[in-house]
N, C-alpha and C positions, 0 to 999 in steps of 0.2 A: 504494500500500500504506500502511496505517496505520503510522506510526512506532512502534517499541517504546517510546520515551519516552512517547508519548501513551497507549499501552495501559497502561503502568505507572501513570500518573496516573489513568486511568479506573478501574482496579481497586483503587486505594487508596480510591476513593470509591463503589464499587459492589460489593456482596457477592453471590456466588452461593450457592444452596442445593444440597444433595445431589441434589435432584430435577430440577434445571434441565437442559434440553436446548436447545442453541443451534443456530440456523440463521444462516449468514452468506451473505446474498444478494450476488452479485457477488464471490465469494471470491477471484478471481484465482488466484495460485499457492498460496494457502493460509496466508499469514502469520497472520491472526487465528485461523484454525482450529487451527493447530499451537500457537500461543501459549496459547489457552484449554485445549486438550487437555492440554498439557504442564504448565501451571501449576496448573490446577484439577481435572484428571482428569475432565473433563466429556464427555458425548457431544456431538459437534459434526458438523453436516452443512454442507458448503459447496456452494453452487449457482453454477455458472459457465456462461455462454452462449457463450463463445468456445472452440471445440474445442481449438485449439492450447494455450491457457492451461489448460484443463481437463486435458489430457494432461501438462502440466508440473506441475500440482498432484498428479497421480497419481504421477509420478516422484519428486517431493518427499516424498510420503507413504511410498513404498517405502524411501527413505533414512531418513526420520524414524522409521519403525517399527523399524528395526534398533537404534536408540538407545532407543526408548520402548516396547519390547515388554512391559515390566512394567505398563503402564497398560492396564487392562481396558476402559475406556470406549470405545465405538465412535467411530471417526473415518471419515467418509464424504465423498466428493465425488461430486456428480451433475452430469451435463452436461444442460443444457436451459435453457429460458426460465423466469425467476423466477415469472411469472404462471401457469405450468403445474405448478409444484411442488405436490404434494399435501401440505398441512400435516398432519403427524402429530399425533395427539391428545396426545402428550407434548411436542411442541415448545412452548416457552414463553418463549424469549428470541430476539429477531430483531435481527441486526446489519446496518446499512446504512451504506456510505460512498458515498452518491450514485451508486449503480451504474447507474441508468437514469432515464428521463424520469418526470415526475410522473404521467403517464397509466399507465405500468406500475406505479409505486409504489401508486397507488390500487387497481389490480387485486390486487396482492399483499396489501395491507392488508385488502381485502374478503375475500380468501381466508382470512386469519388470523381475521377476525371471524366468518366462517361456521363455521370449525373450532371456535372458542371457544364459539359459540352451541350447537353440537352437543355438545361435550365441555367443559363449563365449567371454567375455570381462570384464574388470574391470569397475564397475559402482559406482557412488557416489550419495547419497541422501543428500541434504542440507535442513535442517529444521530450519525455523525461528520461534521463540516463540514456541518451540515444546511442545505439550501437553503430559501429562503423558501416555495417552492411546496409542499414537503413539510410544513413547519410550518403553513402556512395550511390545508392539507387536513386535517391531524390535529386542528387546533383547531376548525375549523368543521363538519367532516363525520364525526367519529368520537367515540366515548366515551372515547378515551385522554386522559390528563391528564399534564402534566409533573411528574415527581417529583424531577428533579435536572438542573442545568446545571453542567457541569464544564469550566472553561477550562484550556487547556494553556499553562502559564506558559513564559516565555522566548522565545516566538516573536513575530514582528512582525505576524502575521496575526490580527486580532481575531475572525475567523470560525472560527479553529481552536478548536473546542470540541465537547463531546459534549452532546447533550440526550437524556435518558432519559424515555420515556413509559411509563405503566403503565395497563393496563386491569385493574381489580380484579374478582375474581369476583363481588363483591357488586353490581356495576353491573347484573347480569342481572335483578335484581328491579325495575329501573326500565325500564318498557316503552317510554319515549319515545326511546330512543337507537338502536334498531337500524336499520342501513342494509341495504337489500336489494340 
């Protein structure tokens, strides 16, 4: 799970808009989803492939909703494989804490790109503890570009950071970028 300290640092440096809709791939028991929903009142969808963990996220949601019933934004958890999640045309911010292999990550990013090609919008990818294979793939095979790197101070691990990638809507006018 992403530590709350790291999430606080991330969101001191990354600002959401009212129209943002977040998807947390490999959401686990829902920490990031609850944090975002509670702090920013954003719609959040968590995707989890482990059924037992998914059930725990639903139990946590039931308890959370007792305290947060005043927040109207939807909060959903879906059980299934990330590469099978149908990207909604309003999904525009995607969170990853190395939840799966680079092979699956590629499929998920291709699904995002197909969705964005169909329903053009600016989208962000937020990677926590990004692995080299994810970074190499995004750099060499997609139109995403890095907009921010955020280190988490106080830790001994230099790999503990967030990298935020953005695909701007304007990129769609440049035909040479599309991945099939």
